[in-house]
C-alpha positions, 0 to 999 in steps of 0.5 A: 681890341682886334678879337672884340672887333672881328666876333662883332664883324662876323657876328653882325654879318650873319645876322639879317638877311636883307629885309623886303624894302626893296622897291621891288612889287612881290609877284611869281610862285612860291613854288621854290622849285623852279617847277617840274618839267625836266627843260632840257634832258636828263632825269629830275629828282627833288632834293629839299630845295635842290631840283636836279636836272641834266648832266655833265659839266656847267661853265661858268666864271666871273666875280669874285665878290661872290665866290664865297658865296659860289664855293658854298652853294656848287658844294651844297648841289653837286652833293644833291646832284652828282651828275651836274659838275659846276666849274665856277672860276673867279676871273673878274666880272670883267672877264667873265662878262669876256667868257659868256659874250663868247661863248665859252660860258653857261652865265656869268657873275659880275658886281655890274649889270651889263652895258649896252652894248654888252646887251646888243652883244649877247644876241649873238650868243643868246638865240632869239634873245638876249642877256639879262642881269639877276640879282642873286646877293647882296653885301658890304665892300669892306675896306680892309685896312693893315695898320700895326697898334691900330685896330678901329679907323673912320674915315669918310668918303673923302679922305677916302678918295684922296688916299686912293688918288695919292694925295694922302700918303701917311695914316697919321696926316691930319685929315684921318687924325681929324676924322680918329682923335682918340687913335694912335696912329702912326708915320707909317706910309700908306699902299694902297691897293686895287685891283689888276684885273676888270672887276664889279667890286672895282665899278661899285668902288669906283662908283660911290667914289664918284658919288660922295666925293666928287670934288676929290674922286674926278674918274670916271667909274668903270671895272678897270682902276682908273690911278695910276700906280699903287698895287696891285692883284688879281682878285678879290682873295689877292687883295685882301692877302696882299693887305693880310700881309703887308703893315699900312695897307689898304683896299677893298673886298667883299666882306666875306673876305675880311671876315675869313682872313681876320683884317680890320675894317674902315668905319664909315663918315656918310653923314649919321650920326655916327659912324657905319662899319660894314655889315649885312645888317648895315649894309641892308637898310642902304639896299633898302633903298636901290630902285629896279631900272631893268625891263622886262624879266632883267632885275638891274638895280641901282643903288643908291652911295650917298644916303646918310640914313642911320646904320645904312652902310653905303659902299654896297653891293648888289651881285647878278647872274648874267643869263641869256632869257630866251636861246640858251644851248640845249645842253647848259639850260636845264643844268642853269635853271635847276643849280640857279633856282638853287641858290634863289632858293630857300635854302641857298638863301640861307647859307649866304648870313653866315659868309657875311653876304646879305641874301635877298629878300623874300620878294626879290627871291621870289622874281628871281626863282619865276625869272630863272623859271622862264629862262628857255 
């Protein structure tokens, strides 16, 4: 059963790009190359959807949820552009934003949009400009679990919240049993694992619990885990490894980490006719209801965590690249536009489904390319 489930998860994760139903008008150029002008020095040459520009090291840090995608992008990009070395450290969204605001990196990866005070602070780094949110990919936050002998578990938001607050402590608790009448649940103790670092994945997970189970989850959403106790680990790789190694464990991380480690994932009871599995296809149905909240070149978006549409998996995130709209350093500008231009290109986006992510809809990717090209 576990083998069948994992095969199904991997197949579904790579089966569908996000559809074009996001509430965002189509605009910008059809040119995926990011332009033909060398902005910031360095020879520029076309290599498919990669347009090389600049040279030297390009430093970035942040979201560990997007790291598997970034690793693939970096490998492909550097094969085409050997004069640039992209160094992305998966420090977590919070740490990545702070390093960017301190001028230590050229851009940051984040699973949460910038706070108003962070945008204000960014003006010290972005000369004549400010930091903006550029969505680069989407995907489900899987709730991974390890219970020996149990391959399929259904949970709803209320039960999930009570597990992570410590109100439910055993896998055969009546609340879990009611949702899984055909499962042979053991009395194994539940060991919830959360992120120890400030994380955009934590932010999205707690936003989901606060929106979908407000009575069971009294905590404010945020990047920092709000509940005392439980086990903690650093990054998505850390919490997924903890689940993989610990009978009774449960945690939250991007779907690609579940697929990579063969970890079972929870089906969510959203109120729809059937429980919903964490797949790219099901996440895309939830993301289709997202609305743009950013203005100008900022492309921040808001998700609906309470959707009960058939097949829609609401525990989903959009992950962003945080970059200056103006005032990028001359040393970094050409490299930033070249690399992010590739990640948003058709070639870059086509890599995502096989990794368990959801590519941007065509019109959103087109808008992103236009925004990247406008950086100065």
